A tleap script that builds the chain and sets N, CA, C and O, in Angstrom:
source leaprc.protein.ff14SB
mol = sequence {
  NMET LYS PRO ARG PRO ASP ASP CYS LEU THR
  ARG LEU SER ARG ILE GLU GLY GLN VAL ARG
  GLY VAL SER LYS MET ILE GLU GLU ASP ARG
  TYR CYS ILE ASP ILE LEU THR GLN ILE ARG
  ALA ILE ARG ALA ALA LEU GLY LYS VAL GLU
  THR GLU ILE LEU LYS ASN HIE ALA ASP HIE
  CYS ILE ALA ASP ALA VAL SER SER GLY SER
  GLU ASP GLU GLN LYS LYS LYS PHE ASN GLU
  LEU ILE GLU LEU PHE GLY ARG TYR ALA CSER
}
set mol.1.N position { -138.549 -54.577 -7.080 }
set mol.1.CA position { -137.213 -54.422 -6.558 }
set mol.1.C position { -136.652 -53.779 -7.879 }
set mol.1.O position { -137.116 -54.336 -8.873 }
set mol.2.N position { -135.709 -52.676 -8.177 }
set mol.2.CA position { -135.040 -52.287 -9.235 }
set mol.2.C position { -134.014 -52.956 -9.759 }
set mol.2.O position { -133.321 -53.277 -8.794 }
set mol.3.N position { -133.562 -53.316 -10.658 }
set mol.3.CA position { -132.511 -54.311 -11.188 }
set mol.3.C position { -131.232 -53.662 -10.562 }
set mol.3.O position { -131.438 -52.550 -10.075 }
set mol.4.N position { -130.129 -54.069 -10.490 }
set mol.4.CA position { -129.188 -53.234 -9.930 }
set mol.4.C position { -127.484 -53.913 -10.906 }
set mol.4.O position { -126.650 -54.758 -10.580 }
set mol.5.N position { -127.607 -53.126 -11.991 }
set mol.5.CA position { -126.548 -53.053 -12.993 }
set mol.5.C position { -125.254 -53.105 -12.511 }
set mol.5.O position { -124.320 -53.629 -13.117 }
set mol.6.N position { -125.176 -52.513 -11.317 }
set mol.6.CA position { -123.676 -52.359 -10.623 }
set mol.6.C position { -123.132 -53.833 -10.278 }
set mol.6.O position { -121.992 -54.275 -10.423 }
set mol.7.N position { -124.167 -54.399 -9.829 }
set mol.7.CA position { -123.444 -55.873 -9.786 }
set mol.7.C position { -123.281 -57.044 -11.245 }
set mol.7.O position { -122.366 -57.848 -11.427 }
set mol.8.N position { -124.424 -56.805 -12.080 }
set mol.8.CA position { -123.500 -57.316 -13.776 }
set mol.8.C position { -122.673 -56.660 -13.968 }
set mol.8.O position { -121.709 -57.416 -14.092 }
set mol.9.N position { -122.249 -55.356 -14.131 }
set mol.9.CA position { -121.396 -54.538 -14.165 }
set mol.9.C position { -119.705 -55.169 -13.544 }
set mol.9.O position { -118.668 -55.394 -14.167 }
set mol.10.N position { -120.030 -55.295 -12.130 }
set mol.10.CA position { -118.715 -55.899 -11.446 }
set mol.10.C position { -118.782 -57.187 -11.892 }
set mol.10.O position { -117.608 -57.520 -12.058 }
set mol.11.N position { -119.429 -58.012 -12.152 }
set mol.11.CA position { -118.865 -59.502 -12.318 }
set mol.11.C position { -118.424 -59.304 -13.602 }
set mol.11.O position { -117.475 -60.058 -13.816 }
set mol.12.N position { -118.794 -58.373 -14.897 }
set mol.12.CA position { -118.504 -58.317 -16.209 }
set mol.12.C position { -116.710 -57.570 -16.061 }
set mol.12.O position { -115.715 -57.864 -16.723 }
set mol.13.N position { -116.853 -56.603 -14.993 }
set mol.13.CA position { -115.348 -56.770 -14.812 }
set mol.13.C position { -114.564 -57.861 -14.374 }
set mol.13.O position { -113.554 -58.233 -14.972 }
set mol.14.N position { -115.011 -58.388 -13.334 }
set mol.14.CA position { -114.233 -59.944 -13.089 }
set mol.14.C position { -113.803 -60.474 -14.270 }
set mol.14.O position { -112.615 -60.722 -14.481 }
set mol.15.N position { -114.871 -60.710 -15.228 }
set mol.15.CA position { -114.561 -61.357 -16.198 }
set mol.15.C position { -113.742 -61.161 -17.282 }
set mol.15.O position { -112.831 -61.866 -17.718 }
set mol.16.N position { -114.138 -60.221 -17.621 }
set mol.16.CA position { -112.955 -59.354 -18.362 }
set mol.16.C position { -111.592 -59.291 -17.707 }
set mol.16.O position { -110.605 -59.037 -18.397 }
set mol.17.N position { -111.497 -59.505 -16.446 }
set mol.17.CA position { -109.567 -59.812 -15.886 }
set mol.17.C position { -109.649 -61.440 -16.012 }
set mol.17.O position { -108.500 -61.872 -15.924 }
set mol.18.N position { -110.321 -62.195 -16.135 }
set mol.18.CA position { -110.248 -63.500 -16.421 }
set mol.18.C position { -109.653 -63.704 -17.906 }
set mol.18.O position { -108.548 -64.161 -18.199 }
set mol.19.N position { -110.483 -63.330 -18.608 }
set mol.19.CA position { -110.190 -63.277 -20.244 }
set mol.19.C position { -108.968 -62.989 -20.492 }
set mol.19.O position { -108.335 -63.559 -21.380 }
set mol.20.N position { -108.227 -61.589 -19.349 }
set mol.20.CA position { -107.072 -61.427 -19.880 }
set mol.20.C position { -106.141 -62.124 -19.543 }
set mol.20.O position { -105.110 -62.247 -20.204 }
set mol.21.N position { -106.432 -62.813 -18.204 }
set mol.21.CA position { -105.510 -63.906 -17.502 }
set mol.21.C position { -105.495 -65.139 -18.632 }
set mol.21.O position { -104.423 -65.740 -18.699 }
set mol.22.N position { -106.488 -65.553 -19.466 }
set mol.22.CA position { -106.611 -66.461 -20.203 }
set mol.22.C position { -105.380 -66.285 -20.894 }
set mol.22.O position { -104.313 -66.888 -20.773 }
set mol.23.N position { -105.830 -65.044 -21.887 }
set mol.23.CA position { -104.911 -64.249 -22.962 }
set mol.23.C position { -103.174 -64.370 -22.675 }
set mol.23.O position { -102.266 -64.642 -23.460 }
set mol.24.N position { -103.156 -64.089 -21.410 }
set mol.24.CA position { -101.725 -64.370 -20.961 }
set mol.24.C position { -101.389 -65.770 -20.721 }
set mol.24.O position { -100.202 -65.970 -20.465 }
set mol.25.N position { -102.188 -66.817 -20.746 }
set mol.25.CA position { -101.702 -68.059 -20.400 }
set mol.25.C position { -101.222 -68.723 -21.416 }
set mol.25.O position { -100.165 -69.332 -21.581 }
set mol.26.N position { -102.542 -68.444 -22.373 }
set mol.26.CA position { -101.424 -68.615 -23.707 }
set mol.26.C position { -100.749 -68.315 -24.448 }
set mol.26.O position { -100.395 -69.026 -25.388 }
set mol.27.N position { -100.194 -66.593 -24.121 }
set mol.27.CA position { -98.709 -66.098 -24.541 }
set mol.27.C position { -97.719 -66.922 -23.693 }
set mol.27.O position { -96.526 -66.813 -23.975 }
set mol.28.N position { -98.034 -67.616 -22.831 }
set mol.28.CA position { -96.734 -68.038 -21.578 }
set mol.28.C position { -96.808 -69.717 -22.356 }
set mol.28.O position { -95.800 -70.421 -22.416 }
set mol.29.N position { -97.969 -70.099 -22.826 }
set mol.29.CA position { -97.976 -71.560 -23.165 }
set mol.29.C position { -98.190 -72.243 -21.756 }
set mol.29.O position { -97.260 -72.954 -21.375 }
set mol.30.N position { -99.425 -72.107 -20.833 }
set mol.30.CA position { -99.427 -72.967 -19.686 }
set mol.30.C position { -100.152 -74.213 -20.300 }
set mol.30.O position { -100.392 -74.244 -21.507 }
set mol.31.N position { -100.383 -74.893 -19.745 }
set mol.31.CA position { -100.739 -76.402 -19.387 }
set mol.31.C position { -102.493 -76.220 -20.135 }
set mol.31.O position { -103.432 -75.562 -19.688 }
set mol.32.N position { -102.447 -76.836 -21.039 }
set mol.32.CA position { -104.011 -76.970 -21.605 }
set mol.32.C position { -105.149 -77.000 -20.713 }
set mol.32.O position { -106.204 -76.367 -20.759 }
set mol.33.N position { -104.687 -77.941 -19.818 }
set mol.33.CA position { -105.846 -78.355 -18.871 }
set mol.33.C position { -106.740 -76.668 -18.285 }
set mol.33.O position { -107.922 -76.324 -18.295 }
set mol.34.N position { -105.290 -75.889 -17.775 }
set mol.34.CA position { -105.522 -75.189 -17.040 }
set mol.34.C position { -106.080 -73.718 -17.510 }
set mol.34.O position { -106.810 -72.821 -17.087 }
set mol.35.N position { -105.255 -74.047 -18.681 }
set mol.35.CA position { -106.439 -72.999 -19.563 }
set mol.35.C position { -108.014 -72.915 -19.770 }
set mol.35.O position { -108.851 -72.025 -19.620 }
set mol.36.N position { -108.047 -74.492 -20.260 }
set mol.36.CA position { -109.459 -75.274 -20.293 }
set mol.36.C position { -110.396 -74.896 -18.852 }
set mol.36.O position { -111.606 -74.672 -18.838 }
set mol.37.N position { -109.612 -74.897 -17.859 }
set mol.37.CA position { -110.235 -75.016 -16.662 }
set mol.37.C position { -110.659 -73.024 -16.955 }
set mol.37.O position { -111.864 -72.836 -17.128 }
set mol.38.N position { -110.312 -72.518 -16.972 }
set mol.38.CA position { -110.426 -70.938 -16.695 }
set mol.38.C position { -111.132 -70.333 -17.505 }
set mol.38.O position { -111.720 -69.285 -17.241 }
set mol.39.N position { -111.178 -71.181 -19.079 }
set mol.39.CA position { -112.253 -70.544 -19.871 }
set mol.39.C position { -113.859 -70.954 -19.492 }
set mol.39.O position { -114.877 -70.301 -19.717 }
set mol.40.N position { -113.699 -72.359 -18.794 }
set mol.40.CA position { -114.879 -73.214 -18.258 }
set mol.40.C position { -115.216 -71.920 -17.254 }
set mol.40.O position { -116.313 -71.385 -17.416 }
set mol.41.N position { -114.563 -71.534 -16.501 }
set mol.41.CA position { -115.048 -70.850 -15.413 }
set mol.41.C position { -115.616 -69.248 -15.878 }
set mol.41.O position { -116.358 -68.533 -15.204 }
set mol.42.N position { -115.191 -69.023 -16.854 }
set mol.42.CA position { -115.628 -67.920 -17.582 }
set mol.42.C position { -117.185 -67.963 -18.052 }
set mol.42.O position { -118.183 -67.287 -17.798 }
set mol.43.N position { -116.901 -69.075 -18.849 }
set mol.43.CA position { -118.671 -69.743 -19.416 }
set mol.43.C position { -119.317 -69.243 -18.260 }
set mol.43.O position { -119.959 -68.209 -18.446 }
set mol.44.N position { -119.311 -69.792 -16.910 }
set mol.44.CA position { -119.805 -70.201 -15.607 }
set mol.44.C position { -120.103 -68.414 -15.279 }
set mol.44.O position { -121.231 -68.092 -14.903 }
set mol.45.N position { -119.520 -67.837 -15.373 }
set mol.45.CA position { -119.596 -66.695 -14.937 }
set mol.45.C position { -120.574 -65.783 -15.871 }
set mol.45.O position { -121.473 -65.205 -15.260 }
set mol.46.N position { -120.524 -65.641 -16.878 }
set mol.46.CA position { -121.223 -64.995 -18.048 }
set mol.46.C position { -122.697 -65.881 -17.853 }
set mol.46.O position { -123.682 -65.184 -18.097 }
set mol.47.N position { -122.872 -66.690 -17.625 }
set mol.47.CA position { -123.891 -67.880 -17.456 }
set mol.47.C position { -124.867 -66.847 -16.114 }
set mol.47.O position { -126.058 -66.546 -16.188 }
set mol.48.N position { -123.833 -66.466 -14.902 }
set mol.48.CA position { -124.295 -65.969 -13.958 }
set mol.48.C position { -125.044 -64.818 -14.410 }
set mol.48.O position { -126.173 -64.544 -14.004 }
set mol.49.N position { -124.263 -64.021 -15.425 }
set mol.49.CA position { -124.799 -62.723 -15.428 }
set mol.49.C position { -126.053 -62.817 -16.393 }
set mol.49.O position { -127.101 -62.178 -16.304 }
set mol.50.N position { -125.756 -63.610 -17.180 }
set mol.50.CA position { -127.057 -63.594 -18.537 }
set mol.50.C position { -128.556 -64.138 -17.436 }
set mol.50.O position { -129.738 -63.835 -17.597 }
set mol.51.N position { -127.998 -64.920 -16.462 }
set mol.51.CA position { -129.647 -65.361 -15.394 }
set mol.51.C position { -129.911 -64.071 -14.912 }
set mol.51.O position { -131.053 -63.618 -14.991 }
set mol.52.N position { -128.894 -63.359 -14.371 }
set mol.52.CA position { -129.301 -61.887 -13.622 }
set mol.52.C position { -129.697 -61.302 -14.279 }
set mol.52.O position { -130.455 -60.532 -13.690 }
set mol.53.N position { -129.673 -60.997 -16.025 }
set mol.53.CA position { -130.363 -59.930 -16.632 }
set mol.53.C position { -131.565 -60.411 -16.915 }
set mol.53.O position { -132.537 -59.664 -16.806 }
set mol.54.N position { -131.747 -62.000 -17.410 }
set mol.54.CA position { -132.908 -62.671 -17.145 }
set mol.54.C position { -133.934 -62.241 -16.444 }
set mol.54.O position { -134.995 -61.773 -16.860 }
set mol.55.N position { -133.536 -62.437 -15.240 }
set mol.55.CA position { -134.746 -62.375 -13.875 }
set mol.55.C position { -134.750 -60.817 -13.820 }
set mol.55.O position { -135.643 -60.376 -13.098 }
set mol.56.N position { -134.009 -59.942 -14.377 }
set mol.56.CA position { -134.102 -58.656 -13.967 }
set mol.56.C position { -135.343 -58.475 -15.064 }
set mol.56.O position { -136.413 -57.937 -14.777 }
set mol.57.N position { -135.090 -58.889 -16.058 }
set mol.57.CA position { -136.410 -58.585 -17.351 }
set mol.57.C position { -137.851 -59.368 -16.978 }
set mol.57.O position { -138.885 -58.923 -17.476 }
set mol.58.N position { -137.899 -60.449 -16.163 }
set mol.58.CA position { -138.875 -61.083 -15.809 }
set mol.58.C position { -139.595 -60.402 -14.741 }
set mol.58.O position { -140.823 -60.314 -14.759 }
set mol.59.N position { -138.728 -59.819 -13.624 }
set mol.59.CA position { -139.036 -58.924 -12.339 }
set mol.59.C position { -139.408 -57.042 -13.011 }
set mol.59.O position { -139.703 -55.992 -12.441 }
set mol.60.N position { -139.214 -57.383 -14.256 }
set mol.60.CA position { -139.545 -55.763 -14.373 }
set mol.60.C position { -140.498 -55.425 -15.383 }
set mol.60.O position { -141.629 -54.964 -15.228 }
set mol.61.N position { -139.735 -55.791 -16.714 }
set mol.61.CA position { -140.108 -55.270 -18.216 }
set mol.61.C position { -141.664 -56.194 -18.232 }
set mol.61.O position { -142.728 -55.629 -18.488 }
set mol.62.N position { -141.565 -57.753 -17.900 }
set mol.62.CA position { -142.338 -58.850 -18.099 }
set mol.62.C position { -143.794 -58.245 -17.202 }
set mol.62.O position { -144.927 -58.104 -17.662 }
set mol.63.N position { -143.247 -57.920 -15.608 }
set mol.63.CA position { -144.582 -57.870 -14.862 }
set mol.63.C position { -144.994 -56.297 -15.125 }
set mol.63.O position { -146.215 -56.141 -15.112 }
set mol.64.N position { -144.283 -55.183 -15.344 }
set mol.64.CA position { -144.834 -53.997 -16.243 }
set mol.64.C position { -146.158 -53.947 -16.830 }
set mol.64.O position { -147.222 -53.369 -16.611 }
set mol.65.N position { -145.457 -55.164 -18.052 }
set mol.65.CA position { -146.411 -55.331 -18.960 }
set mol.65.C position { -147.871 -56.272 -18.548 }
set mol.65.O position { -148.971 -56.077 -19.064 }
set mol.66.N position { -147.624 -57.110 -17.707 }
set mol.66.CA position { -148.299 -57.709 -17.096 }
set mol.66.C position { -149.553 -56.838 -16.114 }
set mol.66.O position { -150.738 -57.139 -15.974 }
set mol.67.N position { -148.738 -55.610 -15.495 }
set mol.67.CA position { -149.414 -55.251 -14.702 }
set mol.67.C position { -150.021 -53.979 -15.811 }
set mol.67.O position { -150.778 -53.236 -15.187 }
set mol.68.N position { -149.907 -53.672 -16.905 }
set mol.68.CA position { -150.348 -52.160 -17.513 }
set mol.68.C position { -151.797 -52.718 -18.210 }
set mol.68.O position { -152.503 -51.859 -18.739 }
set mol.69.N position { -152.277 -54.184 -18.226 }
set mol.69.CA position { -153.579 -54.427 -18.934 }
set mol.69.C position { -153.263 -54.579 -20.318 }
set mol.69.O position { -154.200 -54.976 -21.012 }
set mol.70.N position { -152.175 -54.363 -20.894 }
set mol.70.CA position { -152.282 -54.179 -22.204 }
set mol.70.C position { -152.003 -55.482 -22.887 }
set mol.70.O position { -150.931 -55.991 -23.212 }
set mol.71.N position { -153.076 -55.838 -23.006 }
set mol.71.CA position { -152.486 -57.382 -24.584 }
set mol.71.C position { -151.791 -57.219 -25.528 }
set mol.71.O position { -150.856 -57.986 -25.758 }
set mol.72.N position { -152.088 -56.144 -26.330 }
set mol.72.CA position { -150.175 -55.895 -27.126 }
set mol.72.C position { -149.059 -56.225 -26.569 }
set mol.72.O position { -148.218 -56.978 -27.060 }
set mol.73.N position { -148.981 -55.478 -25.143 }
set mol.73.CA position { -147.713 -55.352 -24.593 }
set mol.73.C position { -147.490 -56.860 -23.804 }
set mol.73.O position { -146.365 -57.352 -23.718 }
set mol.74.N position { -148.415 -57.370 -23.375 }
set mol.74.CA position { -148.263 -58.677 -23.010 }
set mol.74.C position { -148.028 -59.693 -24.057 }
set mol.74.O position { -147.500 -60.730 -23.654 }
set mol.75.N position { -148.230 -59.638 -24.969 }
set mol.75.CA position { -148.221 -60.462 -25.980 }
set mol.75.C position { -147.089 -60.552 -26.528 }
set mol.75.O position { -146.568 -61.618 -26.859 }
set mol.76.N position { -146.432 -59.042 -26.727 }
set mol.76.CA position { -145.195 -58.724 -27.325 }
set mol.76.C position { -143.835 -59.335 -25.827 }
set mol.76.O position { -143.138 -60.329 -26.033 }
set mol.77.N position { -143.795 -59.043 -25.337 }
set mol.77.CA position { -143.057 -59.628 -24.248 }
set mol.77.C position { -142.960 -61.173 -24.253 }
set mol.77.O position { -141.890 -61.774 -24.354 }
set mol.78.N position { -144.157 -61.754 -24.138 }
set mol.78.CA position { -144.305 -63.217 -24.504 }
set mol.78.C position { -143.589 -63.984 -25.626 }
set mol.78.O position { -143.018 -65.074 -25.599 }
set mol.79.N position { -143.826 -62.910 -26.836 }
set mol.79.CA position { -143.140 -63.623 -27.981 }
set mol.79.C position { -141.694 -63.521 -27.402 }
set mol.79.O position { -140.905 -64.466 -27.415 }
set mol.80.N position { -141.422 -62.293 -26.897 }
set mol.80.CA position { -140.023 -61.979 -26.973 }
set mol.80.C position { -139.473 -63.276 -26.122 }
set mol.80.O position { -138.520 -63.910 -26.577 }
set mol.81.N position { -140.137 -63.693 -24.780 }
set mol.81.CA position { -139.357 -64.968 -24.260 }
set mol.81.C position { -139.158 -66.236 -25.325 }
set mol.81.O position { -138.137 -66.892 -25.528 }
set mol.82.N position { -140.676 -66.380 -26.031 }
set mol.82.CA position { -140.279 -67.563 -26.710 }
set mol.82.C position { -139.194 -67.648 -27.784 }
set mol.82.O position { -138.496 -68.640 -27.992 }
set mol.83.N position { -139.127 -66.208 -28.597 }
set mol.83.CA position { -137.932 -66.203 -29.063 }
set mol.83.C position { -136.705 -66.480 -28.559 }
set mol.83.O position { -136.025 -67.285 -29.194 }
set mol.84.N position { -136.300 -66.048 -27.658 }
set mol.84.CA position { -135.086 -65.979 -26.615 }
set mol.84.C position { -134.976 -67.721 -26.367 }
set mol.84.O position { -134.067 -68.426 -26.805 }
set mol.85.N position { -135.874 -68.078 -25.741 }
set mol.85.CA position { -135.752 -69.483 -25.287 }
set mol.85.C position { -135.877 -70.154 -26.818 }
set mol.85.O position { -135.508 -71.325 -26.727 }
set mol.86.N position { -136.161 -69.918 -27.818 }
set mol.86.CA position { -136.362 -70.572 -28.649 }
set mol.86.C position { -134.796 -70.796 -29.427 }
set mol.86.O position { -134.608 -71.708 -30.232 }
set mol.87.N position { -133.613 -69.687 -28.988 }
set mol.87.CA position { -132.628 -69.444 -29.084 }
set mol.87.C position { -131.441 -70.465 -28.118 }
set mol.87.O position { -130.254 -70.665 -28.372 }
set mol.88.N position { -132.097 -70.877 -27.201 }
set mol.88.CA position { -131.509 -71.284 -26.217 }
set mol.88.C position { -131.032 -72.789 -26.639 }
set mol.88.O position { -129.967 -73.402 -26.566 }
set mol.89.N position { -132.567 -73.127 -27.196 }
set mol.89.CA position { -132.992 -74.452 -27.634 }
set mol.89.C position { -131.955 -75.152 -28.797 }
set mol.89.O position { -131.702 -76.331 -29.045 }
set mol.90.N position { -131.526 -74.010 -29.329 }
set mol.90.CA position { -130.715 -74.196 -30.437 }
set mol.90.C position { -129.212 -74.548 -30.360 }
set mol.90.O position { -128.560 -74.697 -31.394 }
savepdb mol mol.pdb
quit
């Protein structure tokens, strides 16, 4: 299955609109809890985009490295994942 960048781009466009909405809420001096609720929704939406990109990476980049039979390529992709997960842990 080929990655679907349109899905991520659609989500990112929605997130962009949400961020503009939060800016407007701040300009209008809206209730803090409402603003924080919208920020939490933005973070959750970004998390979904992040998860989708990671899944695509595993489905394609890592799968290609495994099927290539190249130990160097496999180690490279494995090390990328270890580094990525290390950043998440921090």
